[in-house]
Phi, psi and omega in degrees: 000132178281155182294342179276342187309317180297341184260356182301323176298323177294315179297318178302311181299319179294316181295324180299330182263017186236148175261320178237123179241136175243125180244127176250110184102121183245313182051252181268354176086013179301311180291318179304312180298318179297314180297313180301321181290339181270337187296137173287172188308315185262008181275164186213144178242129172248124179244134180240132175203149178290333182239157178294148178301145177269124175057027178231126177218146176207152174252019182299134176280354181263011185229136173232124178258127179248113177274101186194159167290132184299335179284344178268342182278138180246126174235126183259338182275154175289156176238151178279325188218127176247123177249118179250117179212058185241013178055053183276146169290162186305314182298316178293320180301316178300321178293321178297314178299317180296316184286313188259331185302323181289350179267353186275125180267327188236299192228155172215142174225138181230128178253159179069032182291325181287315184299331184246009176065039186266349189304308182295324177298317179296315180300315179297314180297317181300314179299318183285341187239021175059045172243142175249145178279121181258342177210128175225124180224117182264007181283144178064236182270353176084150182207136176229131174246138181231151176229140179299129180268106185274004181282000000 
């Protein structure tokens, strides 16, 4: 069982309510597969990773894989859901939040928060950017889910 597996139902629900999903980090494609299975007919997933996915292939027309450093990729359109699972060090994570976080309309999920000491950074960013934490789990590698606070 992968460390992301307990959180896949949360990720599925977020993806189900999204039209454009951006995933940073693919690895074996567990999250990618979950997101693709949740997407409605006209929804789309863009996945960015420096390396090709391990043991994951799909012919889905709803998926685009970009082999690139996420800091080199430019996205100008807003996204409904941002999934970060790329094992970033704190400094890189802060740059990812700055670059992509402002484009998120609905949801964000971050995996490996405990392993990289990202929890406090996420909390601070959420407060400053009108996101509320809807799920926080510090077990294992840690997971945080956020939803845009429209109040």
